[in-house]
Phi, psi and omega in degrees: 000316179301316181297320178298319179293321177299317178294319178297315179300319178296316179295318179297314179299319179294319179294317177299316180300312180300319181293315180297316180295324178293315183284316188260342187088158185299314184296315179292327177297318178298322178295316179298317179295322178298314180297316179299321178298321180296330180261021175068038174225069180297156185303328180291341179264358183309313181300331181271343184236046185300323180296313179297314180301311182298311181297318181292315180296320177299317178298317178297315181295322177295319178296314179297317180299316179298318179292321179295314180298319181295335182274349179277142173298147185300324180294329177288322180300318183292330182265358184263117182290342181289341180240085183298142178278142181283000000 
């Protein structure tokens, strides 16, 4: 049973890595992994620390989204459906 979980954890970590790299790109994924490593959640521990990983990644994405939105001209923000107005 332990061996099966180890294999599952490896597969899960690999799947998460592929997804993050697909969504964020390789360079941004490396930045995210560096940050996660700094808060004691290295990528190899992701399957065991899903809550920490999820909360940290959400925080990073919110930070990135805020910086991205702040860099857009206001007229683009108003016409972009991806950024709903409050």
